[in-house]
N, C-alpha and C positions, 0 to 999 in steps of 0.2 A: 522518168516521171510520166504520169498519165496526162491525157489531154484535159482541157478545162471542162469538157462535158463529163468525163469520168470523175474529175475532181468534184464537180457538182453532185454527181451521183453518190460519191462517197460521203459528202457532207449531208445529203438528204438521208442516207442510210444510217449515218451516225446519230442524227437527230431522232430518227425513228427508234433506233436501238436504245438511246437514252430514255425514250418514252416507254420502254419496256417491250418493244416488238422484237422477239427472238428471231423471227423470220428475216428482219432487216440485218441482224448479225450474220445469219447464214448467207445472205446475199452479199454482204460486205466482204467477207473473207476472200472469195475468188478475185475481187477487184484489187486487193492489197497484198495478197499472199505472195505472189511472184516477186513483187518489189521488195517486200520484207525478206524473202529468202535470198534474193540477190544481194541485199545489203548485209545479211548475216554471213553469206559466203565470202563477201569481200573482207569482212572483219576477221573471220576465222582463217583466211589465207595468211593473215599476218601473225597468227598464233604459232606456238611451238609445234614442231612435227609430232605426229602421234596424238594430237589433241583428241580426247574422247568425245567431245561435243561436236556434232555435225551441224551444218546450216539448217537442215530440216528440223532437227531436234531443237535447236535454238529457237526457231520461229514457232514450232509447235508448243514448246514450253511457254514462250511469251504469249501465244494465243490462249492457252489454258488460263494463264493468270489474267489476261485481259477479259476473257469470256465471263469470268466471275464478277466483273464490274459492268453493270449496264452502261453501254456506250463508252465505257472507260473514261467517262467525263470529257470526251473529246467533242469539240464544237465544230471542227472543220477537218479537212483532210490533213492540213499542215499540223494542226494540233494533235491529231491522231498519230502522226509520225513522231512527234516529240514524246507523246505518251509511250509509244512503242519503244522508243530509244531508251527511256527510263526503265521500262520493263526488261528489255534485253540486257541492259547494264546490270540489273538485279540478278538475272539468270546467270550471267557470266561471273559475277561476284560470288553468288551462292556456290556455283560450280568450283571456283577457285578455293573458297573456304573449305568445302568438303574435301577437296584434294589435299589441302594443307593439313586438315585433321587426319586424313588417312596416312599422311607421312609424318604425323606428330609435329606439325609446325615447320618442317624443313622444306627446302627447295621450292620456294614460292614460284609460281608461273612468271617467267620473264616476259615483259612487254616493253614496248617503246612508243613514246608519244610521237616520234617521227614517222612511225609506220603508217599513219593515216595519210601522210603525204606521198606514200609510195617510195620513200627514200630508205636506203639501207640504213639500219640502225647503227650509228656511230656513237650514240650516246649510251650512258650507263643504263642497263636494264632495270626495270622496276616490276613489282608484283601488282596484280590486279586489286588485291585487298588494300594495299597501301595507296594505290591510285584512287580507289573508291573513298577511302578515308579523307584523302586530300581534296577530292572533288566535292565531298560534303562540306568541307571547310570553305572551299571556294564558293559554293552555292550560298553559304551563309553571308558571304561578302558581296557576291555578284552572281545572282541566279542566272542571268542571261549568258554570261561567259561559261558557266557550268553546263548550260543547255547546249551551247555550241560544242563543247568538248564531248558531251554525250552523243550528239548527232554525228560529229566528225569521227570520233574514235570508236564508240561502241556500236554505232549503226553503220559507219563507213560511208556517210554521205560526202559528196564533194563540196567545195566551197559554194558553188552555185546551187546545189540541192539543199544545202543547209540554209542558205539565204532565202530560198523559196519557202522552205518549211517554217522559217521564223518570220516570214514576211519582212525581209530586210534586204539591204543591198549586199552584193558579193564583197564590195570593198569593206563594209562594216564588219561582216563576218570574218573576213581575212584578218582584219586588225584585232578583233576579239579573240580569234583563234591563236594568233601570235602572242598576244598578251597573256592569255590563259595558259598556254604551254610554258611560257617563261615563269609564270607564277608557280605552276605545278612543279616544274623542275627545281625551283628554289625550295619549295616545301618538301619535296621528296629527297633532296640531298641533305637537308638539315634535320630530317626526322630520324 
C-alpha cells in the first residue's frame, strides 16, 4: 500500500478526474498501476496452469473499462480499489464465460475460495461463473460481505489491505470473510 501522502494524491486526482480532467486520469495511473498489477498477479497465481490472461492484461482490461467512466465514481483511494476490484471481477468472469462458450459449456475454470488464504485447495473446486452468480446473490443480501469477497478473492488483498480499503478493522473483515465464504460454499454446493 502507498503512503498517506500518495493516498492523498490519489484522492485529489480521482476528484479531478471525476470533474472531467483527463490529465488527472493520466497522472493517476502510474500511482496505482503497480499496486493493481501486483494484486492481479497474486490472483492469477491461484488460477489454473496455462491461464491465458496475464496480470498485465487483466490490469489493462480493467483500466480500459475504468477509463471510460470519469473518475470511475471513486471518491477516495480505498473506494477506487473497491471499484477496481469489481471491474477485475467482471473481466475474470467475462474471460471465463468466453472460455466456456468456446468449449460449448464444458470444463468450467476450477477455482477455490480457500486460495485467497494461500492454503492448498482441499475443498471442492468451483467455476468462476457460478461464483459470480452466487456473489451477486450474496450482494443482494449483504453488499459489504460481497465487497470483502471481491477484494480478497478477485483482487487478492490481504485481510489488512481489505480492512484499509473498506475503512474497517481487520477483525471485522476477517469475520465477514469467514461468514461470506461459508455462505458461498453452501450456495455453491446446493446449486
